[in-house]
LOROVEX-304566 format. One record per residue (C-alpha): residue number from 1; x, y, z; residue in one letter. Coordinates in nm, 2 decimals, decimal comma. Example, Ala and Ser with C-alpha at 12.3 -4.5 7.8 and 13.67 -1.06 7.14 Angstrom:
(1 (1,23 -0,45 0,78) A)
(2 (1,37 -0,11 0,71) S)
This chain:
(1 (0,00 0,00 0,00) A)
(2 (0,28 0,24 0,09) Q)
(3 (0,46 0,16 -0,24) Q)
(4 (0,15 0,23 -0,43) E)
(5 (0,11 0,57 -0,27) R)
(6 (0,47 0,66 -0,35) V)
(7 (0,42 0,56 -0,72) M)
(8 (0,10 0,77 -0,74) K)
(9 (0,29 1,07 -0,61) A)
(10 (0,57 1,02 -0,86) Q)
(11 (0,34 0,96 -1,15) A)
(12 (0,20 1,32 -1,13) F)
(13 (-0,16 1,20 -1,17) Q)
(14 (-0,10 1,03 -1,50) N)
(15 (-0,38 0,77 -1,47) K)
(16 (-0,24 0,53 -1,74) E)
(17 (0,10 0,52 -1,57) Q)
(18 (-0,06 0,47 -1,22) I)
(19 (-0,28 0,18 -1,34) S)
(20 (0,02 0,01 -1,50) M)
(21 (0,24 0,04 -1,19) M)
(22 (-0,02 -0,05 -0,93) S)
(23 (0,00 -0,40 -0,80) G)
(24 (-0,27 -0,66 -0,79) R)
(25 (-0,46 -0,68 -0,47) K)
(26 (-0,57 -1,01 -0,32) T)
(27 (-0,85 -1,04 -0,07) L)
(28 (-0,84 -1,36 0,14) E)
(29 (-1,17 -1,47 0,28) I)
(30 (-1,22 -1,70 0,57) N)
(31 (-1,51 -1,92 0,45) P)
(32 (-1,58 -2,03 0,81) N)
(33 (-1,64 -1,68 0,94) H)
(34 (-2,01 -1,61 1,04) P)
(35 (-2,03 -1,30 0,83) V)
(36 (-1,92 -1,49 0,52) V)
(37 (-2,16 -1,78 0,59) I)
(38 (-2,45 -1,54 0,64) D)
(39 (-2,37 -1,35 0,32) L)
(40 (-2,35 -1,67 0,12) L)
(41 (-2,69 -1,78 0,25) S)
(42 (-2,85 -1,44 0,17) K)
(43 (-2,71 -1,45 -0,18) I)
(44 (-2,83 -1,81 -0,24) K)
(45 (-3,18 -1,71 -0,12) A)
(46 (-3,19 -1,39 -0,34) D)
(47 (-2,92 -1,30 -0,58) K)
(48 (-3,05 -0,94 -0,60) E)
(49 (-3,05 -0,88 -0,22) D)
(50 (-2,93 -0,52 -0,20) R)
(51 (-2,83 -0,54 0,17) A)
(52 (-2,61 -0,85 0,10) A)
(53 (-2,44 -0,67 -0,19) K)
(54 (-2,39 -0,36 0,03) D)
(55 (-2,24 -0,57 0,31) T)
(56 (-2,00 -0,75 0,07) A)
(57 (-1,89 -0,41 -0,08) Q)
(58 (-1,84 -0,26 0,27) V)
(59 (-1,65 -0,57 0,37) L)
(60 (-1,42 -0,54 0,07) F)
(61 (-1,37 -0,16 0,10) Q)
(62 (-1,30 -0,17 0,47) T)
(63 (-1,04 -0,44 0,41) A)
(64 (-0,87 -0,21 0,15) L)
(65 (-0,87 0,08 0,40) I)
(66 (-0,74 -0,14 0,68) E)
(67 (-0,46 -0,26 0,45) S)
(68 (-0,36 0,10 0,38) G)
(69 (-0,50 0,13 0,03) Y)
(70 (-0,71 0,42 -0,09) E)
(71 (-1,06 0,35 -0,21) I)
(72 (-1,17 0,51 -0,54) A)
(73 (-1,51 0,64 -0,42) D)
(74 (-1,53 0,71 -0,04) P)
(75 (-1,88 0,86 -0,08) S)
(76 (-2,01 0,53 -0,21) A)
(77 (-1,88 0,35 0,10) L)
(78 (-2,04 0,62 0,32) V)
(79 (-2,38 0,58 0,14) N)
(80 (-2,36 0,20 0,18) R)
(81 (-2,28 0,23 0,55) V)
(82 (-2,57 0,47 0,60) Y)
(83 (-2,81 0,23 0,42) R)
(84 (-2,70 -0,06 0,63) L)
(85 (-2,73 0,14 0,95) M)
(86 (-3,08 0,26 0,85) S)
(87 (-3,19 -0,09 0,78) K)
(88 (-3,04 -0,22 1,11) E)
(89 (-3,22 0,06 1,30) L)
(90 (-3,54 0,02 1,11) G)
(91 (-3,53 0,38 0,99) V)
(92 (-3,64 0,49 0,64) D)
(93 (-3,33 0,66 0,49) P)
(94 (-3,55 0,87 0,26) D)
(95 (-3,78 0,99 0,54) A)
(96 (-3,81 1,37 0,56) P)
(97 (-3,61 1,54 0,83) L)
(98 (-3,80 1,66 1,14) K)
(99 (-3,70 1,98 1,31) E)
(100 (-3,65 1,94 1,68) V)
(101 (-3,72 2,25 1,88) E)
(102 (-3,51 2,31 2,19) V)
(103 (-3,67 2,54 2,44) P)
(104 (-3,48 2,86 2,50) E)
(105 (-3,42 2,79 2,86) E)
(106 (-3,23 2,47 2,78) E)
(107 (-3,02 2,64 2,52) E)
(108 (-2,92 2,91 2,76) E)
(109 (-2,84 2,65 3,03) A)
(110 (-2,62 2,46 2,78) E)
(111 (-2,43 2,77 2,68) E)
(112 (-2,37 2,86 3,05) E)
(113 (-2,24 2,51 3,12) D)
(114 (-2,01 2,53 2,82) D)
(115 (-1,86 2,86 2,94) K)
(116 (-1,82 2,72 3,29) D)
(117 (-1,64 2,41 3,16) E)
(118 (-1,40 2,63 2,95) E)
(119 (-1,32 2,84 3,25) G)
(120 (-1,25 2,53 3,46) E)
(121 (-1,01 2,39 3,19) E)
(122 (-0,82 2,72 3,18) E)
(123 (-0,79 2,72 3,56) D)
(124 (-0,65 2,37 3,56) E)
(125 (-0,40 2,46 3,29) E)
(126 (-0,28 2,76 3,49) G)
(127 (-0,24 2,55 3,80) Q)
(128 (-0,03 2,29 3,61) E)
(129 (0,20 2,57 3,48) K)
(130 (0,25 2,70 3,83) K)
(131 (0,33 2,35 3,96) E)
(132 (0,59 2,31 3,68) E)
(133 (0,77 2,63 3,79) L)
């Protein structure tokens, strides 16, 4: 992965040269892993199961990231993760957003708490500096 990044930097964004120099990636799959077994059973039941396809793509792309490679389209990975999370939580990903109104009293209390916490942090830093001297 590191060598591929170095070659990309040296190729000055020449896509033909980058594709020629990049190595072949191999994904090793443990066929006994519960995730792989579950994916196989879902694909056997329905070859067009979108959740199973998304899970397989997320599995592959996270393996690339973990190995140090860059993925071509990070936004596609993010969209897949959002769809899987929505399905797991039982939330419609296309549902309209609802505005949540926070009463003014709570907002003012939160702002005061934030100011108090910042002041306490500054006091602690000042005490640490005095102790160092």
